[in-house]
N, CA, C and O atoms as a Tinker XYZ file with bonds, in Angstrom:
   420  protein
     1  N     -5.735000  -28.505000    2.997000    73     2
     2  CA    -6.660000  -27.406000    2.808000    64     1     3
     3  C     -5.899000  -26.076000    2.762000    63     2     4     5
     4  O     -6.216000  -25.225000    1.931000    81     3
     5  N     -4.930000  -25.882000    3.609000    73     3     6
     6  CA    -4.172000  -24.647000    3.681000    64     5     7
     7  C     -3.383000  -24.401000    2.395000    63     6     8     9
     8  O     -3.302000  -23.265000    1.929000    81     7
     9  N     -2.805000  -25.446000    1.823000    73     7    10
    10  CA    -2.049000  -25.287000    0.583000    64     9    11
    11  C     -2.952000  -24.865000   -0.565000    63    10    12    13
    12  O     -2.574000  -24.032000   -1.389000    81    11
    13  N     -4.140000  -25.438000   -0.615000    73    11    14
    14  CA    -5.096000  -25.051000   -1.660000    64    13    15
    15  C     -5.505000  -23.596000   -1.487000    63    14    16    17
    16  O     -5.583000  -22.851000   -2.464000    81    15
    17  N     -5.763000  -23.196000   -0.271000    73    15    18
    18  CA    -6.136000  -21.808000    0.006000    64    17    19
    19  C     -4.997000  -20.865000   -0.387000    63    18    20    21
    20  O     -5.233000  -19.829000   -1.008000    81    19
    21  N     -3.784000  -21.219000   -0.032000    73    19    22
    22  CA    -2.627000  -20.405000   -0.407000    64    21    23
    23  C     -2.520000  -20.282000   -1.925000    63    22    24    25
    24  O     -2.260000  -19.200000   -2.451000    81    23
    25  N     -2.718000  -21.378000   -2.612000    73    23    26
    26  CA    -2.634000  -21.393000   -4.075000    64    25    27
    27  C     -3.755000  -20.533000   -4.671000    63    26    28    29
    28  O     -3.523000  -19.767000   -5.607000    81    27
    29  N     -4.959000  -20.662000   -4.131000    73    27    30
    30  CA    -6.092000  -19.870000   -4.618000    64    29    31
    31  C     -5.859000  -18.377000   -4.408000    63    30    32    33
    32  O     -6.125000  -17.566000   -5.295000    81    31
    33  N     -5.373000  -18.034000   -3.255000    73    31    34
    34  CA    -5.092000  -16.622000   -2.960000    64    33    35
    35  C     -3.993000  -16.106000   -3.883000    63    34    36    37
    36  O     -4.070000  -14.982000   -4.379000    81    35
    37  N     -2.989000  -16.914000   -4.108000    73    35    38
    38  CA    -1.912000  -16.533000   -5.022000    64    37    39
    39  C     -2.420000  -16.273000   -6.432000    63    38    40    41
    40  O     -1.970000  -15.338000   -7.094000    81    39
    41  N     -3.353000  -17.094000   -6.891000    73    39    42
    42  CA    -3.937000  -16.908000   -8.220000    64    41    43
    43  C     -4.767000  -15.626000   -8.285000    63    42    44    45
    44  O     -4.742000  -14.912000   -9.287000    81    43
    45  N     -5.486000  -15.349000   -7.229000    73    43    46
    46  CA    -6.291000  -14.117000   -7.177000    64    45    47
    47  C     -5.382000  -12.896000   -7.210000    63    46    48    49
    48  O     -5.649000  -11.939000   -7.937000    81    47
    49  N     -4.318000  -12.928000   -6.431000    73    47    50
    50  CA    -3.374000  -11.805000   -6.399000    64    49    51
    51  C     -2.755000  -11.593000   -7.775000    63    50    52    53
    52  O     -2.616000  -10.460000   -8.236000    81    51
    53  N     -2.388000  -12.683000   -8.421000    73    51    54
    54  CA    -1.793000  -12.598000   -9.761000    64    53    55
    55  C     -2.780000  -11.972000  -10.744000    63    54    56    57
    56  O     -2.396000  -11.130000  -11.556000    81    55
    57  N     -4.042000  -12.375000  -10.676000    73    55    58
    58  CA    -5.062000  -11.802000  -11.557000    64    57    59
    59  C     -5.274000  -10.318000  -11.271000    63    58    60    61
    60  O     -5.424000   -9.521000  -12.197000    81    59
    61  N     -5.287000   -9.948000   -9.995000    73    59    62
    62  CA    -5.456000   -8.537000   -9.637000    64    61    63
    63  C     -4.309000   -7.689000  -10.172000    63    62    64    65
    64  O     -4.517000   -6.579000  -10.662000    81    63
    65  N     -3.114000   -8.219000  -10.071000    73    63    66
    66  CA    -1.957000   -7.481000  -10.600000    64    65    67
    67  C     -2.092000   -7.281000  -12.098000    63    66    68    69
    68  O     -1.778000   -6.210000  -12.616000    81    67
    69  N     -2.558000   -8.310000  -12.795000    73    67    70
    70  CA    -2.763000   -8.197000  -14.240000    64    69    71
    71  C     -3.824000   -7.168000  -14.589000    63    70    72    73
    72  O     -3.652000   -6.380000  -15.519000    81    71
    73  N     -4.910000   -7.177000  -13.847000    73    71    74
    74  CA    -5.974000   -6.194000  -14.068000    64    73    75
    75  C     -5.454000   -4.790000  -13.766000    63    74    76    77
    76  O     -5.783000   -3.835000  -14.469000    81    75
    77  N     -4.643000   -4.673000  -12.719000    73    75    78
    78  CA    -4.054000   -3.377000  -12.377000    64    77    79
    79  C     -3.191000   -2.837000  -13.502000    63    78    80    81
    80  O     -3.236000   -1.646000  -13.809000    81    79
    81  N     -2.403000   -3.710000  -14.117000    73    79    82
    82  CA    -1.546000   -3.282000  -15.236000    64    81    83
    83  C     -2.388000   -2.862000  -16.442000    63    82    84    85
    84  O     -2.044000   -1.903000  -17.133000    81    83
    85  N     -3.477000   -3.566000  -16.694000    73    83    86
    86  CA    -4.380000   -3.177000  -17.781000    64    85    87
    87  C     -4.995000   -1.808000  -17.494000    63    86    88    89
    88  O     -5.113000   -0.972000  -18.390000    81    87
    89  N     -5.381000   -1.590000  -16.253000    73    87    90
    90  CA    -5.973000   -0.302000  -15.868000    64    89    91
    91  C     -4.953000    0.821000  -16.039000    63    90    92    93
    92  O     -5.308000    1.916000  -16.474000    81    91
    93  N     -3.701000    0.562000  -15.705000    73    91    94
    94  CA    -2.650000    1.574000  -15.882000    64    93    95
    95  C     -2.543000    1.964000  -17.348000    63    94    96    97
    96  O     -2.410000    3.145000  -17.666000    81    95
    97  N     -2.599000    0.989000  -18.238000    73    95    98
    98  CA    -2.503000    1.279000  -19.668000    64    97    99
    99  C     -3.674000    2.144000  -20.130000    63    98   100   101
   100  O     -3.480000    3.113000  -20.864000    81    99
   101  N     -4.880000    1.797000  -19.705000    73    99   102
   102  CA    -6.078000    2.537000  -20.122000    64   101   103
   103  C     -6.087000    3.938000  -19.518000    63   102   104   105
   104  O     -6.256000    4.930000  -20.227000    81   103
   105  N     -5.907000    4.008000  -18.211000    73   103   106
   106  CA    -5.940000    5.317000  -17.557000    64   105   107
   107  C     -4.738000    6.168000  -17.936000    63   106   108   109
   108  O     -4.832000    7.395000  -17.962000    81   107
   109  N     -3.624000    5.539000  -18.225000    73   107   110
   110  CA    -2.440000    6.298000  -18.645000    64   109   111
   111  C     -2.726000    7.105000  -19.897000    63   110   112   113
   112  O     -2.331000    8.267000  -19.996000    81   111
   113  N     -3.411000    6.495000  -20.851000    73   111   114
   114  CA    -3.781000    7.208000  -22.080000    64   113   115
   115  C     -4.724000    8.368000  -21.771000    63   114   116   117
   116  O     -4.570000    9.468000  -22.302000    81   115
   117  N     -5.699000    8.105000  -20.907000    73   115   118
   118  CA    -6.663000    9.146000  -20.550000    64   117   119
   119  C     -5.976000   10.309000  -19.834000    63   118   120   121
   120  O     -6.258000   11.472000  -20.121000    81   119
   121  N     -5.086000    9.996000  -18.911000    73   119   122
   122  CA    -4.389000   11.055000  -18.165000    64   121   123
   123  C     -3.512000   11.872000  -19.106000    63   122   124   125
   124  O     -3.464000   13.098000  -19.005000    81   123
   125  N     -2.819000   11.197000  -20.020000    73   123   126
   126  CA    -2.002000   11.926000  -20.990000    64   125   127
   127  C     -2.854000   12.859000  -21.844000    63   126   128   129
   128  O     -2.431000   13.975000  -22.145000    81   127
   129  N     -4.046000   12.420000  -22.236000    73   127   130
   130  CA    -4.943000   13.278000  -23.018000    64   129   131
   131  C     -5.397000   14.484000  -22.197000    63   130   132   133
   132  O     -5.443000   15.606000  -22.700000    81   131
   133  N     -5.728000   14.240000  -20.939000    73   131   134
   134  CA    -6.163000   15.339000  -20.063000    64   133   135
   135  C     -5.045000   16.366000  -19.908000    63   134   136   137
   136  O     -5.272000   17.568000  -20.043000    81   135
   137  N     -3.840000   15.886000  -19.625000    73   135   138
   138  CA    -2.723000   16.792000  -19.391000    64   137   139
   139  C     -2.284000   17.489000  -20.677000    63   138   140   141
   140  O     -2.045000   18.697000  -20.677000    81   139
   141  N     -2.178000   16.737000  -21.768000    73   139   142
   142  CA    -1.729000   17.323000  -23.036000    64   141   143
   143  C     -2.690000   18.390000  -23.550000    63   142   144   145
   144  O     -2.264000   19.387000  -24.132000    81   143
   145  N     -3.986000   18.178000  -23.333000    73   143   146
   146  CA    -4.982000   19.141000  -23.809000    64   145   147
   147  C     -5.268000   20.233000  -22.772000    63   146   148   149
   148  O     -6.037000   21.161000  -23.023000    81   147
   149  N     -4.638000   20.102000  -21.612000    73   147   150
   150  CA    -4.871000   21.045000  -20.509000    64   149   151
   151  C     -6.356000   21.156000  -20.180000    63   150   152   153
   152  O     -6.900000   22.239000  -19.966000    81   151
   153  N     -6.974000   19.996000  -20.150000    73   151   154
   154  CA    -8.408000   19.887000  -19.881000    64   153   155
   155  C     -8.748000   20.511000  -18.525000    63   154   156   157
   156  O     -8.040000   20.301000  -17.540000    81   155
   157  N     -9.822000   21.266000  -18.489000    73   155   158
   158  CA   -10.298000   21.898000  -17.260000    64   157   159
   159  C    -11.666000   21.355000  -16.847000    63   158   160   161
   160  O    -12.289000   21.876000  -15.922000    81   159
   161  N    -12.129000   20.317000  -17.528000    73   159   162
   162  CA   -13.463000   19.762000  -17.278000    64   161   163
   163  C    -13.408000   18.913000  -16.004000    63   162   164   165
   164  O    -12.871000   17.805000  -15.994000    81   163
   165  N    -13.974000   19.461000  -14.944000    73   163   166
   166  CA   -13.894000   18.803000  -13.637000    64   165   167
   167  C    -14.504000   17.415000  -13.646000    63   166   168   169
   168  O    -13.943000   16.496000  -13.049000    81   167
   169  N    -15.632000   17.240000  -14.302000    73   167   170
   170  CA   -16.283000   15.923000  -14.327000    64   169   171
   171  C    -15.378000   14.863000  -14.955000    63   170   172   173
   172  O    -15.315000   13.733000  -14.469000    81   171
   173  N    -14.688000   15.219000  -16.017000    73   171   174
   174  CA   -13.788000   14.267000  -16.678000    64   173   175
   175  C    -12.638000   13.893000  -15.753000    63   174   176   177
   176  O    -12.292000   12.718000  -15.624000    81   175
   177  N    -12.055000   14.884000  -15.120000    73   175   178
   178  CA   -10.930000   14.641000  -14.223000    64   177   179
   179  C    -11.380000   13.812000  -13.018000    63   178   180   181
   180  O    -10.717000   12.846000  -12.642000    81   179
   181  N    -12.487000   14.187000  -12.429000    73   179   182
   182  CA   -12.975000   13.466000  -11.251000    64   181   183
   183  C    -13.405000   12.040000  -11.597000    63   182   184   185
   184  O    -13.207000   11.120000  -10.804000    81   183
   185  N    -13.981000   11.864000  -12.759000    73   183   186
   186  CA   -14.356000   10.512000  -13.192000    64   185   187
   187  C    -13.110000    9.631000  -13.303000    63   186   188   189
   188  O    -13.126000    8.465000  -12.909000    81   187
   189  N    -12.043000   10.197000  -13.836000    73   187   190
   190  CA   -10.781000    9.451000  -13.938000    64   189   191
   191  C    -10.228000    9.132000  -12.556000    63   190   192   193
   192  O     -9.842000    7.994000  -12.289000    81   191
   193  N    -10.186000   10.114000  -11.689000    73   191   194
   194  CA    -9.662000    9.885000  -10.339000    64   193   195
   195  C    -10.493000    8.852000   -9.588000    63   194   196   197
   196  O     -9.945000    8.007000   -8.880000    81   195
   197  N    -11.807000    8.918000   -9.739000    73   195   198
   198  CA   -12.679000    7.936000   -9.079000    64   197   199
   199  C    -12.354000    6.520000   -9.537000    63   198   200   201
   200  O    -12.259000    5.603000   -8.721000    81   199
   201  N    -12.186000    6.348000  -10.832000    73   199   202
   202  CA   -11.884000    5.020000  -11.358000    64   201   203
   203  C    -10.485000    4.550000  -10.990000    63   202   204   205
   204  O    -10.277000    3.372000  -10.698000    81   203
   205  N     -9.540000    5.458000  -11.003000    73   203   206
   206  CA    -8.147000    5.117000  -10.709000    64   205   207
   207  C     -7.960000    4.688000   -9.260000    63   206   208   209
   208  O     -7.128000    3.830000   -8.963000    81   207
   209  N     -8.719000    5.274000   -8.378000    73   207   210
   210  CA    -8.541000    5.022000   -6.944000    64   209   211
   211  C     -8.607000    3.529000   -6.616000    63   210   212   213
   212  O     -7.862000    3.051000   -5.760000    81   211
   213  N     -9.474000    2.807000   -7.276000    73   211   214
   214  CA    -9.611000    1.372000   -7.011000    64   213   215
   215  C     -8.355000    0.584000   -7.370000    63   214   216   217
   216  O     -8.171000   -0.534000   -6.888000    81   215
   217  N     -7.496000    1.149000   -8.205000    73   215   218
   218  CA    -6.309000    0.445000   -8.677000    64   217   219
   219  C     -5.011000    0.994000   -8.092000    63   218   220   221
   220  O     -3.928000    0.647000   -8.562000    81   219
   221  N     -5.105000    1.833000   -7.087000    73   219   222
   222  CA    -3.901000    2.450000   -6.520000    64   221   223
   223  C     -3.061000    1.484000   -5.686000    63   222   224   225
   224  O     -2.064000    1.891000   -5.089000    81   223
   225  N     -3.453000    0.208000   -5.640000    73   223   226
   226  CA    -2.572000   -0.810000   -5.073000    64   225   227
   227  C     -1.376000   -1.026000   -5.991000    63   226   228   229
   228  O     -0.340000   -1.535000   -5.562000    81   227
   229  N     -1.521000   -0.641000   -7.251000    73   227   230
   230  CA    -0.459000   -0.741000   -8.237000    64   229   231
   231  C      0.367000    0.542000   -8.201000    63   230   232   233
   232  O     -0.180000    1.637000   -8.327000    81   231
   233  N      1.679000    0.409000   -8.030000    73   231   234
   234  CA     2.526000    1.594000   -7.881000    64   233   235
   235  C      2.506000    2.501000   -9.103000    63   234   236   237
   236  O      2.577000    3.723000   -8.971000    81   235
   237  N      2.411000    1.910000  -10.300000    73   235   238
   238  CA     2.337000    2.734000  -11.508000    64   237   239
   239  C      1.040000    3.537000  -11.548000    63   238   240   241
   240  O      1.028000    4.681000  -12.002000    81   239
   241  N     -0.037000    2.943000  -11.078000    73   239   242
   242  CA    -1.313000    3.670000  -11.018000    64   241   243
   243  C     -1.220000    4.785000   -9.987000    63   242   244   245
   244  O     -1.731000    5.883000  -10.208000    81   243
   245  N     -0.577000    4.509000   -8.877000    73   243   246
   246  CA    -0.423000    5.546000   -7.854000    64   245   247
   247  C      0.345000    6.742000   -8.409000    63   246   248   249
   248  O      0.020000    7.888000   -8.098000    81   247
   249  N      1.352000    6.483000   -9.219000    73   247   250
   250  CA     2.106000    7.574000   -9.854000    64   249   251
   251  C      1.169000    8.411000  -10.729000    63   250   252   253
   252  O      1.197000    9.640000  -10.679000    81   251
   253  N      0.342000    7.738000  -11.529000    73   251   254
   254  CA    -0.623000    8.455000  -12.376000    64   253   255
   255  C     -1.637000    9.231000  -11.540000    63   254   256   257
   256  O     -1.974000   10.373000  -11.853000    81   255
   257  N     -2.113000    8.600000  -10.479000    73   255   258
   258  CA    -3.108000    9.230000   -9.602000    64   257   259
   259  C     -2.530000   10.509000   -8.987000    63   258   260   261
   260  O     -3.193000   11.546000   -8.967000    81   259
   261  N     -1.311000   10.429000   -8.493000    73   259   262
   262  CA    -0.675000   11.608000   -7.896000    64   261   263
   263  C     -0.465000   12.701000   -8.941000    63   262   264   265
   264  O     -0.650000   13.887000   -8.668000    81   263
   265  N     -0.077000   12.283000  -10.131000    73   263   266
   266  CA     0.155000   13.235000  -11.215000    64   265   267
   267  C     -1.126000   14.002000  -11.541000    63   266   268   269
   268  O     -1.111000   15.221000  -11.711000    81   267
   269  N     -2.234000   13.264000  -11.623000    73   267   270
   270  CA    -3.505000   13.917000  -11.934000    64   269   271
   271  C     -3.992000   14.768000  -10.754000    63   270   272   273
   272  O     -4.571000   15.834000  -10.964000    81   271
   273  N     -3.768000   14.318000   -9.540000    73   271   274
   274  CA    -4.141000   15.126000   -8.373000    64   273   275
   275  C     -3.371000   16.447000   -8.358000    63   274   276   277
   276  O     -3.943000   17.501000   -8.080000    81   275
   277  N     -2.075000   16.386000   -8.657000    73   275   278
   278  CA    -1.272000   17.621000   -8.692000    64   277   279
   279  C     -1.788000   18.576000   -9.763000    63   278   280   281
   280  O     -1.883000   19.783000   -9.543000    81   279
   281  N     -2.115000   18.020000  -10.913000    73   279   282
   282  CA    -2.667000   18.836000  -11.986000    64   281   283
   283  C     -4.005000   19.448000  -11.555000    63   282   284   285
   284  O     -4.248000   20.639000  -11.748000    81   283
   285  N     -4.845000   18.628000  -10.983000    73   283   286
   286  CA    -6.180000   19.066000  -10.572000    64   285   287
   287  C     -6.107000   20.112000   -9.464000    63   286   288   289
   288  O     -6.996000   20.956000   -9.352000    81   287
   289  N     -5.079000   20.065000   -8.662000    73   287   290
   290  CA    -4.902000   21.042000   -7.587000    64   289   291
   291  C     -4.870000   22.470000   -8.139000    63   290   292   293
   292  O     -5.333000   23.408000   -7.490000    81   291
   293  N     -4.319000   22.618000   -9.337000    73   291   294
   294  CA    -4.281000   23.935000   -9.975000    64   293   295
   295  C     -5.634000   24.395000  -10.486000    63   294   296   297
   296  O     -5.814000   25.569000  -10.809000    81   295
   297  N     -6.581000   23.480000  -10.561000    73   295   298
   298  CA    -7.924000   23.798000  -11.046000    64   297   299
   299  C     -8.899000   23.953000   -9.877000    63   298   300   301
   300  O     -9.682000   24.902000   -9.827000    81   299
   301  N     -8.838000   23.009000   -8.944000    73   299   302
   302  CA    -9.760000   23.005000   -7.798000    64   301   303
   303  C     -9.024000   22.405000   -6.594000    63   302   304   305
   304  O     -8.980000   21.188000   -6.417000    81   303
   305  N     -8.456000   23.279000   -5.781000    73   303   306
   306  CA    -7.645000   22.828000   -4.644000    64   305   307
   307  C     -8.428000   21.955000   -3.674000    63   306   308   309
   308  O     -7.932000   20.926000   -3.214000    81   307
   309  N     -9.620000   22.356000   -3.373000    73   307   310
   310  CA   -10.438000   21.633000   -2.402000    64   309   311
   311  C    -10.761000   20.220000   -2.896000    63   310   312   313
   312  O    -10.628000   19.250000   -2.150000    81   311
   313  N    -11.178000   20.114000   -4.141000    73   311   314
   314  CA   -11.523000   18.800000   -4.693000    64   313   315
   315  C    -10.282000   17.909000   -4.785000    63   314   316   317
   316  O    -10.342000   16.725000   -4.454000    81   315
   317  N     -9.170000   18.471000   -5.230000    73   315   318
   318  CA    -7.936000   17.683000   -5.340000    64   317   319
   319  C     -7.504000   17.169000   -3.969000    63   318   320   321
   320  O     -7.066000   16.027000   -3.834000    81   319
   321  N     -7.630000   18.012000   -2.970000    73   319   322
   322  CA    -7.279000   17.609000   -1.614000    64   321   323
   323  C     -8.179000   16.469000   -1.134000    63   322   324   325
   324  O     -7.724000   15.561000   -0.438000    81   323
   325  N     -9.440000   16.524000   -1.508000    73   323   326
   326  CA   -10.350000   15.446000   -1.092000    64   325   327
   327  C     -9.953000   14.124000   -1.744000    63   326   328   329
   328  O    -10.157000   13.065000   -1.150000    81   327
   329  N     -9.397000   14.162000   -2.940000    73   327   330
   330  CA    -8.929000   12.931000   -3.583000    64   329   331
   331  C     -7.659000   12.394000   -2.913000    63   330   332   333
   332  O     -7.453000   11.182000   -2.848000    81   331
   333  N     -6.830000   13.280000   -2.427000    73   331   334
   334  CA    -5.650000   12.835000   -1.663000    64   333   335
   335  C     -6.114000   12.120000   -0.397000    63   334   336   337
   336  O     -5.599000   11.057000   -0.052000    81   335
   337  N     -7.083000   12.708000    0.287000    73   335   338
   338  CA    -7.608000   12.070000    1.498000    64   337   339
   339  C     -8.335000   10.764000    1.185000    63   338   340   341
   340  O     -8.287000    9.821000    1.975000    81   339
   341  N     -9.004000   10.708000    0.040000    73   339   342
   342  CA    -9.671000    9.463000   -0.355000    64   341   343
   343  C     -8.643000    8.350000   -0.540000    63   342   344   345
   344  O     -8.864000    7.210000   -0.131000    81   343
   345  N     -7.519000    8.694000   -1.161000    73   343   346
   346  CA    -6.439000    7.702000   -1.308000    64   345   347
   347  C     -5.944000    7.258000    0.062000    63   346   348   349
   348  O     -5.800000    6.063000    0.324000    81   347
   349  N     -5.690000    8.207000    0.916000    73   347   350
   350  CA    -5.164000    7.866000    2.248000    64   349   351
   351  C     -6.136000    6.992000    3.029000    63   350   352   353
   352  O     -5.731000    6.041000    3.697000    81   351
   353  N     -7.410000    7.321000    2.942000    73   351   354
   354  CA    -8.414000    6.519000    3.654000    64   353   355
   355  C     -8.464000    5.087000    3.146000    63   354   356   357
   356  O     -8.663000    4.151000    3.920000    81   355
   357  N     -8.284000    4.924000    1.844000    73   355   358
   358  CA    -8.429000    3.601000    1.251000    64   357   359
   359  C     -7.143000    2.773000    1.279000    63   358   360   361
   360  O     -7.195000    1.561000    1.486000    81   359
   361  N     -5.998000    3.411000    1.074000    73   359   362
   362  CA    -4.771000    2.651000    0.840000    64   361   363
   363  C     -3.621000    2.935000    1.797000    63   362   364   365
   364  O     -2.751000    2.079000    1.952000    81   363
   365  N     -3.575000    4.060000    2.428000    73   363   366
   366  CA    -2.399000    4.444000    3.214000    64   365   367
   367  C     -2.517000    3.939000    4.647000    63   366   368   369
   368  O     -2.966000    4.657000    5.540000    81   367
   369  N     -2.110000    2.708000    4.846000    73   367   370
   370  CA    -2.238000    2.087000    6.167000    64   369   371
   371  C     -1.353000    2.776000    7.199000    63   370   372   373
   372  O     -1.764000    2.934000    8.348000    81   371
   373  N     -0.166000    3.183000    6.820000    73   371   374
   374  CA     0.722000    3.871000    7.763000    64   373   375
   375  C      0.161000    5.227000    8.161000    63   374   376   377
   376  O      0.282000    5.647000    9.312000    81   375
   377  N     -0.447000    5.902000    7.212000    73   375   378
   378  CA    -1.042000    7.204000    7.504000    64   377   379
   379  C     -2.186000    7.102000    8.486000    63   378   380   381
   380  O     -2.362000    7.981000    9.330000    81   379
   381  N     -2.973000    6.030000    8.386000    73   379   382
   382  CA    -4.103000    5.885000    9.298000    64   381   383
   383  C     -3.618000    5.619000   10.720000    63   382   384   385
   384  O     -4.259000    6.041000   11.682000    81   383
   385  N     -2.491000    4.923000   10.857000    73   383   386
   386  CA    -1.922000    4.707000   12.186000    64   385   387
   387  C     -1.469000    6.036000   12.773000    63   386   388   389
   388  O     -1.652000    6.299000   13.962000    81   387
   389  N     -0.873000    6.876000   11.917000    73   387   390
   390  CA    -0.418000    8.171000   12.392000    64   389   391
   391  C     -1.591000    9.060000   12.787000    63   390   392   393
   392  O     -1.487000    9.835000   13.737000    81   391
   393  N     -2.707000    8.956000   12.067000    73   391   394
   394  CA    -3.887000    9.742000   12.416000    64   393   395
   395  C     -4.390000    9.359000   13.798000    63   394   396   397
   396  O     -4.766000   10.219000   14.595000    81   395
   397  N     -4.394000    8.059000   14.075000    73   395   398
   398  CA    -4.859000    7.596000   15.382000    64   397   399
   399  C     -3.956000    8.127000   16.491000    63   398   400   401
   400  O     -4.426000    8.528000   17.556000    81   399
   401  N     -2.657000    8.123000   16.223000    73   399   402
   402  CA    -1.715000    8.632000   17.224000    64   401   403
   403  C     -1.950000   10.124000   17.470000    63   402   404   405
   404  O     -1.930000   10.588000   18.610000    81   403
   405  N     -2.171000   10.860000   16.388000    73   403   406
   406  CA    -2.376000   12.304000   16.520000    64   405   407
   407  C     -3.659000   12.621000   17.276000    63   406   408   409
   408  O     -3.720000   13.627000   17.982000    81   407
   409  N     -4.674000   11.794000   17.145000    73   407   410
   410  CA    -5.941000   12.031000   17.851000    64   409   411
   411  C     -5.761000   11.827000   19.354000    63   410   412   413
   412  O     -6.452000   12.464000   20.149000    81   411
   413  N     -4.859000   10.963000   19.744000    73   411   414
   414  CA    -4.644000   10.694000   21.168000    64   413   415
   415  C     -3.937000   11.846000   21.864000    63   414   416   417
   416  O     -4.065000   12.007000   23.077000    81   415
   417  N     -3.214000   12.626000   21.132000    73   415   418
   418  CA    -2.429000   13.711000   21.739000    64   417   419
   419  C     -3.271000   14.864000   22.159000    63   418   420
   420  O     -2.751000   15.849000   22.685000    81   419
């Protein structure tokens, strides 16, 4: 039973990685369009960041996410900061441990 479970989990992980790479390709084009056109449309940028966040387990997506957050910071600092915190809440396990330590002090 354990070997089957391991194999099933391995297949799921492999599929997730593939989906993550597909998302990088799609969002990469969108981010390049936003940056190249110097888009200032907050809804478009936030829609992209919202969708990208689910795929930030992929390092290439994280690079794109950070790139768009940095760009967005020049447009709306508060909103961009909230996206950084959204990433940390969802994916940054080490950061959450540090937050707990800081609360104890």
